[in-house]
N, C-alpha and C positions, 0 to 999 in steps of 0.2 A: 732819476731819469725814467721817463715813461717807457712803455714797451716800444721796441723798435726792431728793425731788421737784424740788429745785433743779437737779439735774443733767440733767433731761429736755431734750432738744435738743442735748446735747453730741455733737459728731462728732469723729472722729479721722481723721488723714491716710490716704489710700489706701495699701494694701499695695503692696509691690514687685510688678511684673507676674509672673504665673505663666503659663507656656506650657503649654496643654493639649496632650498628645501622644497618639498612638495607643497607645503603650506604657502610659502611665498609665491611659488608658481601659480597656485590656485588664486591667491589674492590678486596677483597681477592680471591674470586672465579675467577675473571678475571685474576689475577696474576697466578693462578694455571692452567688457560686455561680450566676452568670447568663452564663457564657461562651458558651452556645449562642445567645444573642440576636443575630440578625444586625445589629441597629442599632449594636452596640458593636464591630463588626469591619468589615473591608473598607477600601476606599480613602477613604471619607468617613464615619468613624464619629462617632456622637454619644456623649456621656458619659451614664451613668446619671443620672437626676435628682438622686439624693442625693450625687453627686460634688461638688455645690455646698458641701457641708459642709466638704470639704477646704479650699476657698478662703475660705469665710466664717469658719471657725475661726481662720485666720491673722490675721484682723482683730481677734479677741478679745484678742490679745496687748497691743495698745496700751491697751485698756480696763483689763485686769487690772494693767498697769504704772502706771496713773494713780494717784499717791499721794493725790489728793483723794478718791478713792472708797473707799479702804481695803478693796478686794475681794481675796479669795483663792480661787483655783480649787479648793483643797482643801476649802473650805467652801461650794461651789456645786453645786447639782443642776440639771441641764438638764431642765426640766419639759416643754417643748413645742417643736415645730419645724414651720414652714410654709414653703412655697416658692411664690412667684408668678413664673411663667416668662413671658418674652417670646419667647424662642427657646432651643433646646437649645444646650449647650456642644458645640463641635466641635473635633476635632483641628486645631491651628494657631491657635486663639484665644489671644490674650494678654489675660489678665484681671486686673483689680485689684478689691479689695474695700474698701468704705468703711462703717464702722460708725457708727451713730447710736443714742443711748439714746432710746427712744420713750416709756417709761412706767416710773415707779418707785412702788411702794406699800411704804412702810416701816412696819412694825408691831413695836415693841419691837426685839428682836435680829434680826428677819427682814425681808428686803427681797425683794419680787417685782419683777424687772427685765425689761422687754421691750426687746429690741434688734432693730434692722433692719440687715442688711448688704446693701448694694447692690453687685451684681457688674456690671461693665461691661468692655467691651474697652478697650484702651489708646487706641482711636480715639474713645471716648466712647459707643459703642453700649450701651444698657442691655440686660442679659441676664436678670437674676433679682434678686428681693429675697428673702433668707432671713431670716425673722423667728423669733427664739428667745425663749422665756420661761425665765428663770433664777430659782432661789430661792437666796438667799444668807443665811447666818447670820453675824452678827458674832462676833468673838472674845469669849469670855466672860472677864471679869476674874477673876483668881485670888482 
């Protein structure tokens, strides 16, 4: 059965912990072309806000591997992304990501899927919720 409104509320296990490091923060800032920002350097750097995409996208793996949903990344368009921050990610944080399907609107061969990925430290401190809207098209029968 392809993804439907019946799957709203489905959550997946947290990802393995990811250790945020100064090196990864520097790499990400460089990829953004923002290496001059002092917030991303020094003894206590914070990660750029969009660094959360690295962690939240790891949580997508479980959802795309779920055979009940019949999803394929190759037939998915990432339509929208929002972040609700409680505090910045810092070097030394060990972070897990937990994905929940929040909304599904299925119309014919297309589904609009809203997912929320909660990022938290391994000590349980909430850090951020990354909410994504995805558009998925079902495989067309030959």
